[in-house]
C-alpha positions as CSV (number, residue, x, y, z in Angstrom):
1,M,-15.5,-8.9,56.1
2,K,-12.5,-6.5,55.5
3,I,-12.6,-3.6,57.9
4,G,-10.5,-0.5,58.3
5,V,-10.4,1.4,61.7
6,V,-9.0,4.9,61.7
7,G,-7.6,5.8,65.1
8,T,-6.0,3.4,67.7
9,G,-7.1,5.2,70.8
10,Y,-9.4,3.6,73.3
11,V,-12.5,3.2,71.1
12,G,-10.7,2.4,67.9
13,L,-8.4,-0.3,69.4
14,V,-11.2,-2.0,71.2
15,T,-13.5,-1.9,68.2
16,G,-10.9,-3.2,65.8
17,T,-9.7,-5.9,68.1
18,C,-13.2,-7.2,68.9
19,F,-14.2,-7.3,65.2
20,A,-11.0,-9.2,64.4
21,D,-11.8,-11.6,67.2
22,S,-15.2,-12.4,65.6
23,G,-13.4,-13.5,62.4
24,N,-13.1,-10.3,60.3
25,T,-9.8,-9.0,58.8
26,V,-9.1,-5.7,60.4
27,T,-6.5,-3.1,59.7
28,C,-6.0,-0.3,62.2
29,L,-4.6,3.0,61.0
30,D,-3.0,5.8,63.0
31,I,-0.6,8.7,62.3
32,D,1.4,8.0,65.5
33,A,4.2,5.9,64.2
34,E,5.5,5.1,67.7
35,K,2.1,3.8,68.8
36,I,1.8,1.6,65.7
37,A,5.3,0.2,66.3
38,R,4.4,-0.6,69.9
39,L,1.2,-2.3,68.8
40,R,3.0,-4.4,66.2
41,R,5.3,-5.6,69.0
42,G,2.2,-6.5,71.0
43,E,2.5,-3.6,73.4
44,V,-0.9,-2.1,74.2
45,P,-0.6,1.6,75.0
46,I,-3.6,1.7,77.3
47,Y,-4.7,-0.3,80.2
48,E,-7.9,-2.2,79.6
49,P,-8.5,-5.7,81.2
50,G,-8.3,-8.4,78.5
51,L,-7.4,-6.2,75.6
52,E,-3.7,-7.1,75.4
53,E,-4.5,-10.8,75.2
54,L,-7.0,-10.2,72.4
55,V,-4.6,-8.0,70.4
56,E,-1.9,-10.6,70.7
57,R,-4.1,-13.5,69.7
58,N,-5.7,-11.8,66.7
59,A,-2.5,-10.3,65.4
60,A,-0.8,-13.7,65.6
61,A,-3.7,-15.2,63.6
62,G,-3.3,-12.5,60.9
63,R,-6.7,-11.0,61.4
64,L,-5.5,-7.8,63.1
65,R,-2.9,-5.5,61.6
66,F,-1.6,-2.0,62.4
67,T,-0.3,0.6,59.9
68,T,0.5,4.2,59.3
69,D,-0.2,3.7,55.6
70,T,-3.7,5.1,54.7
71,S,-4.0,3.3,51.4
72,A,-3.0,0.0,52.9
73,A,-5.7,0.4,55.6
74,I,-8.5,1.7,53.4
75,R,-8.3,0.5,49.8
76,D,-9.8,-3.0,50.4
77,A,-12.0,-2.1,53.4
78,E,-15.7,-2.8,52.9
79,V,-16.5,-0.9,56.1
80,V,-14.3,1.9,57.5
81,F,-14.8,3.0,61.1
82,L,-13.8,6.5,62.2
83,A,-12.6,6.5,65.8
84,V,-10.7,9.8,66.2
85,G,-10.9,12.2,69.1
86,T,-13.4,15.0,69.3
87,P,-12.1,17.0,72.2
88,P,-13.9,20.1,73.6
89,A,-13.2,23.5,72.0
90,A,-12.9,26.6,74.1
91,D,-16.7,27.1,74.0
92,G,-17.4,23.5,75.0
93,S,-18.4,22.3,71.5
94,A,-16.8,19.3,69.9
95,D,-13.6,20.1,68.0
96,L,-14.0,18.1,64.7
97,S,-10.8,19.2,63.1
98,A,-9.1,15.8,63.4
99,L,-12.2,14.1,62.0
100,W,-12.3,16.3,58.9
101,K,-8.6,15.7,58.3
102,V,-9.2,12.0,58.4
103,V,-12.2,12.2,56.1
104,D,-10.1,14.2,53.6
105,G,-7.3,11.7,54.0
106,I,-9.3,8.5,53.3
107,A,-11.4,9.9,50.5
108,P,-8.9,9.0,47.6
109,H,-8.6,5.5,48.9
110,L,-12.2,4.4,49.5
111,R,-13.8,1.6,47.5
112,P,-16.8,2.9,45.6
113,D,-19.1,0.6,47.7
114,A,-17.4,1.2,51.0
115,I,-19.4,2.2,54.1
116,V,-18.0,4.9,56.3
117,V,-19.1,4.6,59.9
118,T,-18.5,7.2,62.6
119,K,-17.6,5.7,66.0
120,S,-16.4,9.1,67.2
121,T,-18.8,11.0,69.4
122,V,-19.9,13.8,67.1
123,P,-22.6,16.6,67.0
124,V,-25.8,16.0,65.2
125,G,-25.4,16.6,61.5
126,T,-21.8,15.3,61.3
127,C,-22.7,12.3,59.2
128,A,-24.5,14.5,56.8
129,G,-21.4,16.7,56.7
130,I,-19.2,13.7,56.0
131,E,-21.4,12.6,53.1
132,K,-21.1,16.0,51.5
133,R,-17.4,16.2,52.0
134,L,-16.7,12.8,50.6
135,E,-19.0,13.5,47.6
136,A,-17.1,16.7,46.9
137,R,-13.8,14.9,47.0
138,T,-14.7,11.6,45.2
139,G,-17.6,12.5,43.0
140,L,-19.4,9.6,44.5
141,R,-22.4,9.4,46.8
142,C,-20.7,7.6,49.6
143,R,-22.6,5.6,52.2
144,V,-22.1,7.1,55.7
145,A,-23.5,5.7,58.9
146,S,-23.4,6.5,62.6
147,N,-22.6,3.8,65.2
148,P,-22.0,5.3,68.6
149,E,-20.0,3.4,71.2
150,F,-21.3,2.8,74.8
151,L,-18.1,1.3,76.2
152,K,-17.2,1.6,79.9
153,E,-13.5,1.9,80.5
154,G,-12.5,-1.0,82.6
155,A,-15.2,-3.3,81.1
156,A,-14.9,-2.4,77.4
157,I,-14.3,-5.9,76.0
158,E,-17.4,-7.3,77.7
159,D,-19.4,-4.2,76.7
160,F,-18.5,-4.7,73.1
161,Q,-18.9,-8.5,73.0
162,K,-22.1,-8.5,75.1
163,P,-23.8,-5.1,74.4
164,D,-27.1,-4.2,76.0
165,R,-27.9,-2.6,72.6
166,V,-26.3,-1.6,69.4
167,V,-27.4,1.7,67.8
168,V,-26.8,2.5,64.1
169,G,-27.9,5.5,62.1
170,V,-28.4,4.9,58.4
171,R,-30.0,6.4,55.3
172,T,-30.8,3.1,53.6
173,A,-32.0,-0.3,54.8
174,D,-29.2,-2.2,53.0
175,V,-26.5,-0.4,55.1
176,G,-28.4,-1.3,58.2
177,E,-28.5,-4.9,57.2
178,I,-24.7,-5.0,56.5
179,L,-24.0,-3.5,59.9
180,R,-26.5,-5.9,61.5
181,G,-24.6,-8.8,60.0
182,L,-21.3,-7.4,61.3
183,Y,-22.7,-7.2,64.8
184,L,-24.6,-10.5,64.7
185,P,-22.0,-12.5,66.6
186,F,-22.4,-10.1,69.5
187,L,-26.2,-10.2,69.6
188,R,-26.8,-13.9,70.3
189,T,-28.8,-13.1,73.5
190,E,-31.4,-11.2,71.5
191,N,-30.2,-7.8,72.7
192,P,-31.7,-5.1,70.4
193,F,-30.1,-3.8,67.2
194,L,-31.6,-0.4,66.9
195,V,-31.8,1.2,63.5
196,M,-32.6,4.9,63.2
197,S,-31.5,8.0,61.3
198,P,-27.9,9.2,61.6
199,E,-29.2,12.3,63.4
200,S,-31.0,10.3,66.0
201,S,-28.1,8.0,66.5
202,E,-25.7,10.9,67.0
203,M,-28.1,12.5,69.5
204,T,-28.5,9.2,71.4
205,K,-24.8,9.0,72.4
206,Y,-24.8,12.5,73.9
207,V,-28.1,12.1,75.7
208,A,-27.1,8.8,77.2
209,N,-23.9,10.2,78.7
210,A,-25.6,13.5,79.7
211,L,-28.3,11.6,81.6
212,L,-25.8,9.4,83.5
213,A,-23.8,12.5,84.4
214,T,-27.0,14.1,85.6
215,K,-27.6,11.3,88.0
216,I,-24.1,11.6,89.4
217,S,-24.3,15.3,89.9
218,F,-27.7,15.0,91.4
219,I,-26.7,12.4,94.0
220,N,-23.5,14.4,94.8
221,E,-25.5,17.6,95.4
222,V,-27.9,15.6,97.7
223,A,-25.0,14.1,99.5
224,N,-23.5,17.5,100.3
225,L,-26.9,18.5,101.8
226,C,-27.1,15.3,103.8
227,E,-23.8,16.2,105.6
228,K,-25.4,19.5,106.7
229,I,-28.6,18.0,108.1
230,E,-27.2,14.8,109.8
231,A,-28.8,12.5,107.2
232,D,-26.8,9.6,105.7
233,I,-26.6,9.5,101.9
234,D,-26.4,5.7,101.8
235,D,-29.7,5.4,103.7
236,V,-31.2,7.9,101.3
237,R,-29.8,6.1,98.3
238,R,-31.3,2.8,99.5
239,G,-34.6,4.6,100.2
240,I,-35.0,5.8,96.6
241,G,-33.1,3.2,94.7
242,H,-35.7,0.5,95.3
243,D,-38.2,2.6,93.4
244,S,-38.2,0.9,90.0
245,R,-38.6,4.3,88.3
246,I,-35.3,5.4,89.8
247,G,-33.0,2.4,90.4
248,F,-29.5,2.3,91.9
249,A,-27.3,2.8,88.8
250,F,-25.1,5.9,89.0
251,L,-26.5,7.0,92.3
252,F,-23.2,6.5,94.3
253,P,-21.9,9.8,95.7
254,G,-18.3,10.6,95.3
255,A,-15.7,13.1,94.3
256,G,-17.2,13.9,90.9
257,Y,-17.0,12.3,87.5
258,G,-14.1,12.5,85.0
259,G,-12.8,10.6,82.0
260,S,-12.9,11.2,78.3
261,C,-16.7,11.1,77.8
262,F,-18.9,12.6,80.5
263,P,-17.2,16.0,80.9
264,K,-16.8,16.7,77.2
265,D,-20.2,15.3,76.1
266,V,-22.2,17.3,78.6
267,Q,-20.5,20.4,77.4
268,A,-20.9,19.5,73.8
269,L,-24.6,18.8,74.1
270,A,-25.0,22.1,75.9
271,A,-23.1,23.9,73.2
272,M,-25.3,22.2,70.5
273,A,-28.4,23.3,72.3
274,R,-27.2,26.9,72.5
275,S,-26.4,26.9,68.8
276,Q,-30.1,26.0,68.2
277,G,-31.4,28.7,70.5
278,V,-32.2,26.3,73.3
279,Q,-31.0,27.2,76.8
280,P,-29.4,24.0,78.4
281,R,-30.2,24.9,82.0
282,I,-30.0,21.4,83.4
283,L,-26.9,20.5,81.4
284,A,-25.2,23.7,82.6
285,A,-26.1,22.8,86.2
286,V,-24.8,19.3,85.8
287,H,-21.5,20.5,84.6
288,E,-21.1,23.3,87.2
289,T,-22.1,20.9,90.0
290,N,-19.5,18.4,88.9
291,L,-16.8,21.1,88.8
292,A,-17.7,22.1,92.3
293,Q,-17.8,18.4,93.5
294,K,-14.3,17.9,92.3
295,Q,-13.2,20.5,94.9
296,V,-14.9,18.9,97.8
297,L,-12.1,16.6,99.0
298,G,-9.6,19.5,98.9
299,E,-12.0,21.7,100.8
300,K,-12.5,19.0,103.5
301,V,-8.7,18.5,103.9
302,A,-8.1,22.3,104.1
303,A,-10.9,22.7,106.7
304,H,-9.5,19.9,108.9
305,F,-6.1,21.6,109.0
306,A,-7.5,25.1,109.3
307,G,-6.0,26.0,106.0
308,R,-2.4,25.3,107.1
309,L,-1.3,22.7,104.6
310,A,2.2,23.9,103.9
311,G,4.7,21.1,104.7
312,K,1.9,18.6,105.5
313,R,2.5,15.1,104.0
314,I,-0.7,13.9,102.5
315,A,-1.2,10.5,101.0
316,V,-3.5,10.0,98.0
317,W,-5.0,6.6,97.0
318,G,-6.3,6.5,93.5
319,L,-5.4,8.6,90.5
320,A,-7.4,7.2,87.6
321,F,-10.8,8.7,87.1
322,K,-12.3,5.3,87.8
323,P,-11.0,1.8,88.7
324,R,-9.7,-0.7,86.0
325,T,-8.3,2.0,83.8
326,D,-5.1,4.2,83.7
327,D,-7.1,7.2,82.3
328,V,-6.6,10.4,84.2
329,R,-8.4,12.8,81.9
330,D,-10.5,15.2,83.9
331,A,-9.9,12.9,87.0
332,P,-10.9,14.4,90.4
333,S,-7.4,13.4,91.6
334,I,-5.9,16.1,89.4
335,D,-8.0,18.8,91.0
336,L,-7.1,17.6,94.4
337,I,-3.4,17.4,93.7
338,D,-3.3,20.8,92.1
339,R,-4.9,22.3,95.2
340,L,-2.6,20.5,97.6
341,L,0.5,21.6,95.7
342,A,-0.8,25.2,95.4
343,E,-1.0,25.2,99.2
344,Q,2.5,23.7,99.5
345,A,1.5,20.3,100.8
346,E,3.7,17.3,100.2
347,V,1.8,14.6,98.2
348,T,2.6,10.9,98.0
349,A,0.3,9.0,95.6
350,H,-0.5,5.5,94.7
351,D,-2.6,3.9,92.0
352,P,-2.4,0.4,90.6
353,E,-2.2,1.6,86.9
354,A,-2.3,5.3,86.5
355,M,0.9,6.5,88.1
356,P,2.9,6.7,84.9
357,N,0.3,9.1,83.4
358,V,0.3,11.3,86.5
359,R,4.1,11.3,86.6
360,A,4.0,12.7,83.1
361,L,1.9,15.6,84.4
362,Y,3.8,16.4,87.6
363,G,7.3,14.9,87.3
364,D,9.0,15.0,90.7
365,R,6.6,17.5,92.2
366,I,4.8,14.6,93.9
367,R,6.1,11.3,95.2
368,F,4.8,7.9,93.9
369,A,4.7,5.0,96.3
370,P,5.2,1.4,95.0
371,T,2.4,0.1,97.3
372,A,-0.6,1.7,98.9
373,L,0.7,1.1,102.4
374,E,4.0,2.8,101.6
375,A,2.2,5.9,100.5
376,L,1.0,6.3,104.1
377,D,4.4,6.5,105.8
378,G,4.5,9.7,107.9
379,A,1.3,11.0,106.4
380,E,-0.9,13.5,108.2
381,C,-3.9,12.1,106.4
382,L,-5.1,9.8,103.6
383,V,-7.4,11.0,100.8
384,I,-9.1,8.2,98.8
385,V,-10.1,9.3,95.3
386,T,-10.6,6.2,93.2
387,E,-12.5,3.0,94.4
388,W,-9.9,0.4,93.3
389,G,-10.6,-3.0,94.9
390,D,-7.0,-2.8,96.3
391,Y,-8.2,-0.2,98.8
392,R,-11.5,-1.8,100.0
393,R,-10.2,-4.1,102.7
394,P,-6.8,-2.8,103.8
395,D,-4.9,-3.6,107.0
396,F,-6.3,-0.8,109.2
397,D,-3.9,-1.5,112.1
398,E,-0.9,-1.3,109.7
399,M,-2.3,1.9,108.2
400,A,-2.6,3.5,111.7
401,R,1.0,2.5,112.5
402,R,2.4,4.0,109.3
403,M,0.4,7.3,109.5
404,R,1.4,10.2,111.6
405,N,-2.3,10.9,112.2
406,P,-5.0,8.3,111.6
407,V,-7.2,10.6,109.4
408,I,-9.0,9.5,106.2
409,F,-11.0,11.6,103.7
410,D,-12.9,9.0,101.7
411,G,-14.1,10.3,98.3
412,R,-15.8,7.0,97.5
413,N,-17.4,5.9,100.8
414,L,-15.4,2.6,100.9
415,Y,-15.6,2.1,104.7
416,Q,-18.2,2.0,107.5
417,P,-18.0,5.0,109.8
418,A,-18.7,3.0,112.9
419,E,-15.8,0.6,112.2
420,M,-13.5,3.5,111.5
421,R,-14.3,5.1,114.8
422,S,-13.8,1.8,116.7
423,R,-10.3,1.5,115.0
424,G,-9.3,5.0,116.1
425,F,-9.6,6.8,112.8
426,S,-11.1,10.2,112.1
427,Y,-13.2,9.5,109.0
428,F,-14.7,12.0,106.6
429,A,-16.9,10.5,103.8
430,I,-19.3,12.0,101.2
431,G,-22.8,12.6,102.4
432,K,-22.2,11.3,105.9
433,A,-21.5,12.9,109.3
434,A,-17.8,13.0,110.2
435,V,-16.7,10.6,112.8
436,R,-13.9,10.9,115.3
437,P,-12.6,8.3,117.8
């Protein structure tokens, strides 16, 4: 099948590459000429394990192409996927300006029988709006469908190729069957292909992310309470997680969620509710709880030093919002660094992949260490923000030798408090009593 993908960001590039890898001919379109030039050279502008190899292989085979020419990408495409950003507007609602610009741009080039599919996360009713917009510009009743993505950054290739479910929203059964055929190579283990209305499909994406975000904010709030009453959040988590109605997924306390999806989707769903006269009390609480949780590490550090952070050298391990990605959008590390800099601390940071993106934000206002251990040299304390595997089993003796003071603030609960005490560290985790040697 001939496929066009509009947008070569995270979703568009993974989608186009995986469809090419299953034998389709895919042309990816983007207005960013520099990004397209890089992709043509085999340079993938985002870090996602396995993606660079797939891009290189399918481009070499002639199944995957990149262009800035709208006509070249769209005119022969049987299915056109829209994968452009829908960032939050000032009121939290999704900003669809880029999407509408794309719809207007592709309209003159669409085949009469083309199917236009929204991969972007969009408010309920967007597919209907695209249908009307395309009809007004082409004079044709264009077929428009919704196909939300459920990709996890850091595991996107596996998620696409081995989905736990595929959701499509369609108006007619024939469109559903065409999309089923397109996804058939990825559904060989009988995982469900769920067909529903575009409105239900659009809603499914927001509800899925909002519910996962709710679990994170809930366990973080409980963890903060555990610290006050001498309970251990890991014991509590085990105690509830074995209940099959609850489970363990997304019940790990930490420094708050970030990334390109959860923060904006929770706000967008809340804005959608308000627009319909429904008060999104739970969603509002989830968002506010997360904003507060992203301040917890900074508050712990400030309290330990009695508010005197000026001139203190502080090491930060982990900048990406989660491991296996270089994405720092809404990352808790940014909130932490902003606070430390505001209080005139000296920050030395390390991350296996995200340092270039953070350097673009801060320039020389913070230092970047080539290795995790080098970030500790002369540090008054270490703050762990992202649970990269690189940080899970470090050389604690070498850490203590390099640090001015053996103090760790662990935003991901990587270590055992008893072990840290025995090694001579002061250790402050999330939802656990502080330990000191």
